[in-house]
C-alpha positions as CSV (number, residue, x, y, z in Angstrom):
1,X,6.3,80.1,169.4
2,X,9.3,80.4,171.7
3,X,11.3,77.2,171.5
4,X,14.2,76.3,173.9
5,X,17.1,75.1,171.9
6,X,19.1,73.9,175.0
7,X,19.3,74.6,178.7
8,X,17.1,74.3,181.7
9,X,14.0,76.2,180.5
10,X,11.3,73.7,179.4
11,X,8.2,75.8,179.3
12,X,6.8,77.1,175.9
13,X,5.1,80.4,175.5
14,X,2.2,81.5,173.4
15,X,3.2,85.2,173.8
16,X,5.0,86.9,170.9
17,X,8.0,88.6,172.5
18,X,9.4,92.1,171.9
19,X,13.2,92.1,171.4
20,X,15.3,95.1,172.5
21,X,19.1,95.6,172.7
22,X,21.0,95.4,176.0
23,X,21.8,99.2,175.6
24,X,18.0,100.0,175.8
25,X,16.7,97.3,178.1
26,X,19.4,96.4,180.6
27,X,19.3,99.8,182.4
28,X,15.6,99.4,182.8
29,X,15.7,96.0,184.5
30,X,19.2,95.9,186.0
31,X,19.3,93.9,189.2
32,X,17.1,90.9,188.2
33,X,14.4,89.6,190.5
34,X,15.1,92.0,193.4
35,X,14.7,95.0,191.1
36,X,11.5,93.6,189.6
37,X,10.1,93.1,193.1
38,X,10.9,96.7,193.9
39,X,9.2,97.8,190.8
40,X,6.0,96.1,191.9
41,X,6.1,98.2,195.0
42,X,5.7,101.4,192.9
43,X,2.3,103.2,193.1
44,X,-0.4,101.5,191.1
45,X,-0.6,102.5,187.4
46,X,-3.7,103.7,185.6
47,X,-4.0,103.5,181.9
48,X,-6.4,106.0,180.4
49,X,-7.5,107.5,177.1
50,X,-6.9,111.3,177.0
51,X,-6.4,114.3,174.7
52,X,-2.9,115.9,174.9
53,X,-3.4,119.7,175.3
54,X,0.2,120.8,175.7
55,X,3.8,119.6,176.4
56,X,6.6,121.4,178.2
57,X,9.9,120.5,179.9
58,X,8.3,119.4,183.1
59,X,5.0,117.9,182.2
60,X,2.3,116.9,179.7
61,X,-1.1,118.5,180.2
62,X,-4.0,116.2,179.1
63,X,-7.7,116.5,179.2
64,X,-9.9,113.6,180.4
65,X,-13.6,113.9,180.8
66,X,-13.4,117.7,180.6
67,X,-10.8,117.9,183.4
68,X,-7.3,119.1,182.7
69,X,-4.5,117.0,184.3
70,X,-0.9,118.0,184.5
71,X,1.3,114.8,184.3
72,X,4.8,115.3,185.6
73,X,7.8,113.8,183.7
74,X,11.1,112.5,185.2
75,X,14.2,110.7,184.1
76,X,15.1,108.8,181.0
77,X,12.7,107.4,178.3
78,X,12.6,104.8,175.6
79,X,11.1,106.2,172.4
80,X,9.7,103.9,169.8
81,X,8.8,105.5,166.5
82,X,8.0,104.2,163.0
83,X,11.7,104.6,162.1
84,X,13.8,104.0,165.2
85,X,14.0,103.0,168.8
86,X,16.1,105.4,171.0
87,X,16.8,106.0,174.6
88,X,17.2,109.6,176.0
89,X,16.0,112.3,178.4
90,X,12.6,113.9,178.2
91,X,14.1,117.0,176.6
92,X,15.1,114.8,173.6
93,X,11.8,112.9,173.2
94,X,9.2,115.4,174.1
95,X,9.1,116.7,170.5
96,X,7.5,113.4,169.5
97,X,4.3,114.2,171.4
98,X,1.6,116.3,169.7
99,X,-1.7,117.7,170.6
100,X,-4.5,115.2,170.2
101,X,-5.7,111.7,171.4
102,X,-3.3,109.5,173.3
103,X,-3.1,106.6,175.7
104,X,-1.2,107.3,178.9
105,X,0.0,105.4,181.9
106,X,-0.1,107.4,185.1
107,X,0.8,107.0,188.8
108,X,-0.2,109.1,191.7
109,X,2.7,110.2,193.9
110,X,3.1,111.8,197.3
111,X,-0.3,112.3,198.9
112,X,-2.0,111.7,195.6
113,X,-1.9,115.4,194.7
114,X,0.7,114.9,192.0
115,X,0.4,112.6,189.0
116,X,3.5,111.1,187.2
117,X,3.5,110.2,183.5
118,X,5.1,106.8,183.1
119,X,4.1,106.1,179.5
120,X,2.4,107.5,176.4
121,X,1.3,106.1,173.1
122,X,0.1,108.3,170.3
123,X,-0.2,106.9,166.8
124,X,3.0,105.2,165.8
125,X,4.9,106.7,168.8
126,X,5.4,105.1,172.2
127,X,7.3,106.7,175.1
128,X,8.1,104.3,178.0
129,X,9.8,105.1,181.3
130,X,12.0,102.6,183.2
131,X,9.6,102.8,186.2
132,X,6.6,101.7,184.0
133,X,8.5,98.7,182.6
134,X,9.6,97.6,186.1
135,X,6.1,98.1,187.5
136,X,4.4,96.2,184.7
137,X,6.8,93.3,184.5
138,X,5.0,90.1,185.3
139,X,8.0,87.8,185.4
140,X,11.5,87.3,184.0
141,X,12.6,84.1,182.3
142,X,16.3,83.2,181.7
143,X,18.2,80.5,180.0
144,X,22.0,80.2,179.8
145,X,21.8,79.1,176.2
146,X,19.2,80.1,173.6
147,X,15.5,80.4,173.0
148,X,14.2,80.7,169.5
149,X,11.5,83.2,168.6
150,X,9.7,82.8,165.2
151,X,7.5,85.3,163.5
152,X,6.5,87.0,160.2
153,X,8.1,90.4,159.3
154,X,5.5,93.2,159.2
155,X,7.8,96.2,159.2
156,X,11.5,97.0,158.7
157,X,12.7,100.1,160.6
158,X,15.9,102.0,160.6
159,X,17.3,100.0,163.5
160,X,14.7,97.3,164.2
161,X,12.3,94.7,162.8
162,X,8.7,94.2,163.8
163,X,7.6,90.5,163.6
164,X,4.1,89.1,164.2
165,X,2.6,85.7,165.0
166,X,-1.0,84.9,165.9
167,X,-1.8,88.7,166.1
168,X,0.9,89.4,168.6
169,X,3.8,91.7,167.6
170,X,7.5,91.7,168.6
171,X,10.1,94.5,168.1
172,X,13.6,93.4,167.5
173,X,16.6,95.8,167.6
174,X,18.9,95.4,164.6
175,X,21.4,98.2,164.9
176,X,25.1,97.5,165.0
177,X,27.5,95.3,163.0
178,X,26.6,91.8,161.8
179,X,28.4,88.8,160.3
180,X,26.4,87.7,157.3
181,X,26.7,84.1,156.2
182,X,28.5,84.2,152.9
183,X,28.9,88.0,152.9
184,X,31.3,88.9,155.7
185,X,30.9,91.8,158.1
186,X,28.0,94.2,157.3
187,X,26.0,97.1,158.9
188,X,22.3,96.7,159.3
189,X,21.8,99.5,156.7
190,X,23.5,97.3,154.1
191,X,21.2,94.3,154.6
192,X,17.9,95.8,155.8
193,X,16.3,95.6,152.3
194,X,16.9,91.9,152.2
195,X,14.2,91.5,154.9
196,X,10.8,92.0,153.4
197,X,7.3,92.1,154.8
198,X,5.8,88.6,154.8
199,X,9.2,86.9,155.4
200,X,9.3,84.3,158.3
201,X,12.3,84.9,160.6
202,X,13.8,83.2,163.7
203,X,15.5,85.2,166.4
204,X,17.6,83.9,169.3
205,X,17.7,85.2,172.9
206,X,18.7,84.5,176.5
207,X,16.4,86.7,178.7
208,X,12.7,87.4,178.5
209,X,10.8,90.0,180.6
210,X,7.1,89.2,180.3
211,X,4.8,92.2,180.7
212,X,1.3,92.3,182.3
213,X,-1.7,92.3,180.0
214,X,-2.7,95.9,180.6
215,X,0.7,97.1,179.4
216,X,0.5,94.8,176.4
217,X,-2.9,96.1,175.5
218,X,-1.8,99.7,175.8
219,X,1.6,99.6,174.1
220,X,1.4,96.5,171.9
221,X,4.4,94.8,173.5
222,X,4.1,91.5,175.4
223,X,7.7,91.3,176.6
224,X,11.2,92.6,176.3
225,X,14.2,90.4,175.5
226,X,17.9,91.4,176.2
227,X,21.3,89.8,176.5
228,X,20.6,87.8,173.4
229,X,22.9,86.4,170.7
230,X,21.5,88.6,168.1
231,X,21.2,85.9,165.5
232,X,18.6,86.4,162.9
233,X,17.7,83.8,160.3
234,X,15.3,84.7,157.5
235,X,13.7,81.3,156.8
236,X,12.1,82.7,153.6
237,X,15.1,84.2,151.8
238,X,17.9,82.2,153.6
239,X,19.7,85.3,154.9
240,X,21.4,84.6,158.2
241,X,23.0,87.2,160.4
242,X,25.0,86.9,163.6
243,X,25.5,90.1,165.8
244,X,29.2,91.1,166.3
245,X,29.7,92.1,169.9
246,X,30.5,95.7,170.5
247,X,34.2,96.2,171.0
248,X,35.0,93.0,169.1
């Protein structure tokens, strides 16, 4: 599924990879292998099915097995919704959480008397903390040139595509300016409707952060990709886009 076009990486992967922009992913994994090693020293993470009872500025209160748990929230978050992928503080993303069933990722801190919310999935909404991504990263793969990721489009969002292969899904950020073959410079909003469900696409990247199985099962993402060329080729329709670097 992931093919190396050139460079020193020779392994192939059966994982379908989730693609995210540098603006979203780089702050989460900055520092490479050393940072990932630090992430693995974080407290162990427990994934659990709960019912959200309430949400405030400092915590999410959930009920599990008849017991109420107050899960503290800290720092920035990546929010994935049906329409967009955004990064922001808890104050900006908390409104996406509603009362009702949810999957949460939780770590005990201090002497174990406090519990920290690291991730939450509820319906089509997923909230991910940088700490959770670092803690659940299995390994990072890098090539100086390009790897190609191929999959079938299953959803076109306001600033992303979802592609699937062999039952595994990838999320590819598409916001920004693009150079369209035969069409000049365009915004994603101008070409989004040219990508349709069922189309087969190929995406190109440089860095892959592969996630642990528990994370993938809970949030439906097997990996993050960043620092990539941003090239997207629709093999069904023939549409080809090349990302224009910011500031160019």
